[in-house]
C-alpha positions in Angstrom: 0.0 0.0 0.0 2.9 2.4 0.8 4.5 1.7 -2.5 1.2 2.6 -4.3 1.0 5.9 -2.4 4.7 6.7 -3.2 4.1 5.8 -6.8 1.0 8.0 -7.0 2.9 10.9 -5.4 5.8 10.5 -7.8 3.4 10.4 -10.9 1.6 13.4 -9.6 4.8 15.4 -9.1 6.0 14.4 -12.6 2.7 15.5 -14.2 2.8 18.8 -12.3 6.3 19.6 -13.4 5.6 18.5 -17.0 2.3 20.4 -17.0 3.9 23.6 -15.7 6.9 23.8 -18.0 5.0 24.6 -21.2 3.1 27.3 -19.4 6.4 29.2 -18.9 6.8 29.3 -22.6 3.6 31.3 -23.1 5.3 34.2 -21.3 8.0 34.0 -24.0 5.5 34.7 -26.8 6.5 38.1 -28.3 5.8 40.5 -31.1 8.6 40.8 -33.5 7.2 43.3 -35.9 4.1 45.2 -37.0 3.0 47.1 -40.0 -0.3 48.8 -40.9 -1.2 47.2 -44.3 -4.5 48.7 -45.0 -6.7 51.5 -43.5 -10.1 52.4 -44.7 -12.1 55.3 -43.1 -15.6 54.4 -42.0 -17.2 57.8 -41.6 -15.5 60.5 -39.5 -14.9 58.5 -36.4 -14.2 54.9 -37.5 -11.7 52.8 -39.4 -11.3 49.3 -40.7 -7.7 48.3 -40.7 -5.5 45.3 -41.4 -2.3 45.0 -39.4 0.5 42.6 -40.2 1.9 41.3 -36.9 5.0 39.2 -36.5 4.8 36.7 -33.7 7.5 34.5 -32.2 5.6 31.6 -30.5 7.9 29.1 -28.7 4.9 27.5 -27.0 2.1 25.2 -28.4 -0.5 26.6 -30.8 -2.9 29.2 -29.4 -6.2 30.4 -30.8 -7.0 34.0 -30.2 -10.8 34.3 -30.4 -11.0 38.0 -29.8 -8.7 40.9 -29.0 -10.2 44.2 -27.9 -8.9 47.2 -26.1 -8.4 50.9 -25.7 -5.6 53.1 -27.0 -4.6 56.1 -24.9 -2.8 59.2 -26.3 -1.4 61.6 -23.7 -3.4 59.7 -21.1 -6.7 60.4 -22.9 -8.8 57.7 -24.4 -8.0 57.9 -28.1 -9.7 54.8 -29.7 -11.3 51.5 -29.1 -10.3 48.5 -31.2 -11.3 44.9 -31.8 -10.4 42.1 -34.1 -13.0 41.1 -36.6 -11.9 37.4 -36.8 -10.0 34.9 -34.8 -6.3 34.2 -35.2 -4.6 30.8 -35.0 -1.0 31.2 -33.8 1.1 28.2 -34.9 3.1 26.5 -32.2 6.8 26.7 -32.0 7.1 29.1 -35.0 7.8 32.6 -36.0 5.2 33.9 -38.5 3.5 37.1 -39.7 -0.3 37.2 -39.3 -2.8 39.5 -41.0 -5.1 40.8 -38.3 -8.3 42.6 -39.5 -9.7 45.0 -37.0 -12.2 47.9 -36.5 -11.3 51.1 -34.7 -13.7 53.6 -33.2 -12.3 56.9 -32.3 -13.2 58.6 -29.0 -14.7 62.0 -28.5 -12.3 64.8 -29.6 -10.4 62.7 -32.2 -11.0 62.3 -35.9 -9.7 60.1 -38.7 -7.3 63.0 -39.6 -5.6 62.5 -36.2 -5.0 58.9 -37.0 -3.5 59.7 -40.4 -1.3 62.3 -38.8 -0.1 59.8 -36.2 0.6 57.2 -38.9 2.6 59.7 -40.9 4.8 60.8 -37.9 4.9 57.4 -36.2 5.2 59.2 -32.9 4.4 56.4 -30.5 6.0 57.8 -27.3 2.7 59.0 -25.8 0.6 56.0 -26.8 -0.4 53.2 -24.4 -2.9 50.4 -24.8 -5.1 48.3 -22.6 -5.9 44.9 -24.1 -8.3 42.1 -23.3 -7.6 38.8 -25.2 -9.9 35.8 -25.2 -7.7 32.8 -26.1 -7.9 29.0 -26.2 -5.1 26.6 -25.6 -5.9 23.0 -26.4 -9.6 24.0 -26.2 -9.4 25.5 -22.8 -10.6 29.2 -22.8 -8.8 31.9 -20.9 -9.2 35.7 -20.7 -6.0 37.7 -20.5 -5.9 41.4 -19.4 -3.0 43.8 -20.0 -3.1 47.4 -19.0 -1.0 50.5 -19.6 1.3 48.9 -22.2 3.6 51.4 -23.8 3.3 50.9 -27.6 6.9 51.9 -28.2 8.1 49.2 -25.8 5.6 46.6 -27.1 8.1 45.3 -29.6 11.3 44.3 -27.9 
């Protein structure tokens, strides 16, 4: 009986260690590049955009069902954004993904502000709050990130 308990304890410890080590790799997922590929104004306060995002994913495959968030400029709410379709990040790979999204500008900002920002690429004063709904091996999880400096986003 003691041998069975010890064996179960050993198996449990091995499973815990094996189960936790891939989780550490998720923290190593990083953005390697980004480029605005397409921007189409939708009235005076909205945009449809496609952004090419380079992702280095050393972990297993991840499905991003939805990304949404708020961009802040000089600590003011600048724009809300959300993806319009899901993204499947391939496991153990570095790839560029086309991410379609919609952007709704907040009060006091117009499409002209966005085009001026794109032209100057002045990102020093921009921060973003992001909520990501993801699935790993079918298990859903919501991730929240706040006050991320856009200029430091890509390391």
